[in-house]
VEXDREN-2710 file (C-alpha; in Angstrom, 1 decimal):
% VEXDREN-2710
k/r/px/py/pz
1/MET/0.0/0.2/-0.4
2/SER/1.3/3.5/-0.7
3/THR/1.2/6.1/2.3
4/GLU/1.5/8.9/-0.4
5/VAL/-1.1/11.6/0.0
6/SER/-2.6/13.1/-3.9
7/TYR/-3.8/16.8/-3.8
8/LEU/-5.9/18.4/-6.3
9/SER/-4.4/21.6/-7.6
10/GLY/-7.9/23.3/-8.2
11/VAL/-6.7/23.6/-11.5
12/PHE/-9.6/22.4/-14.3
13/GLU/-8.4/22.2/-18.3
14/ILE/-10.7/23.2/-20.5
15/THR/-10.4/22.9/-24.2
16/ASN/-11.7/25.3/-26.8
17/THR/-14.0/22.7/-28.2
18/SER/-15.4/22.1/-24.9
19/VAL/-15.8/25.7/-24.5
20/ILE/-18.0/25.9/-27.5
21/VAL/-19.9/23.1/-26.5
22/PHE/-20.5/24.3/-22.9
23/ILE/-21.7/28.2/-24.8
24/VAL/-24.1/26.7/-27.3
25/VAL/-25.6/23.6/-25.0
26/SER/-26.2/26.6/-22.1
27/SER/-27.6/28.6/-24.4
28/CYS/-30.0/26.2/-26.0
29/PHE/-31.1/24.9/-22.7
30/LEU/-32.0/28.9/-21.8
31/VAL/-33.8/29.7/-25.0
32/TRP/-35.8/26.3/-24.5
33/LEU/-36.0/27.5/-20.7
34/TYR/-37.4/31.1/-21.5
35/LYS/-39.9/29.3/-24.1
36/LYS/-41.3/27.1/-21.4
37/MET/-41.4/30.0/-18.8
38/SER/-45.2/31.8/-18.1
39/TYR/-45.0/35.5/-17.8
40/VAL/-45.3/35.7/-14.7
41/PHE/-42.3/33.5/-13.5
42/ILE/-40.3/36.1/-15.5
43/GLU/-41.1/39.2/-14.2
44/VAL/-40.5/37.4/-10.8
45/LEU/-37.2/36.4/-12.4
46/VAL/-36.3/39.8/-13.7
47/VAL/-36.8/41.0/-10.0
48/LEU/-34.9/38.9/-7.5
49/PHE/-31.8/39.3/-10.1
50/ALA/-32.2/43.2/-9.7
51/ILE/-32.3/42.5/-6.0
52/GLY/-29.4/40.4/-6.0
53/GLY/-27.5/42.7/-8.4
54/GLY/-28.4/45.5/-5.9
55/GLU/-27.1/43.4/-2.8
56/VAL/-24.2/42.9/-4.3
57/CYS/-23.1/46.6/-5.3
58/THR/-24.5/47.8/-1.7
59/HIS/-22.6/45.4/0.2
60/SER/-18.8/45.8/-2.0
61/HIS/-18.5/49.2/-0.7
62/LYS/-18.7/48.0/3.5
63/LYS/-16.0/45.4/3.0
64/LYS/-13.5/43.9/0.5
65/SER/-15.3/43.2/-2.6
66/TYR/-13.6/40.3/-5.1
67/PHE/-15.7/41.5/-7.7
68/LEU/-14.3/44.8/-8.3
END
């Protein structure tokens, strides 16, 4: 038995092909999701994103921000 410990480096290697496939698949999923949602759910989702964006902006001035 080996007593050697394997550590992960935290780096994930991706190729250009996998990036393009991810963008195409995720875009198709988002379009499909948009077509399936009702108008009320879209309005609620927009409001929640606006609240979340406002929270990020207000909290970034109070403490160290990792976004700016």
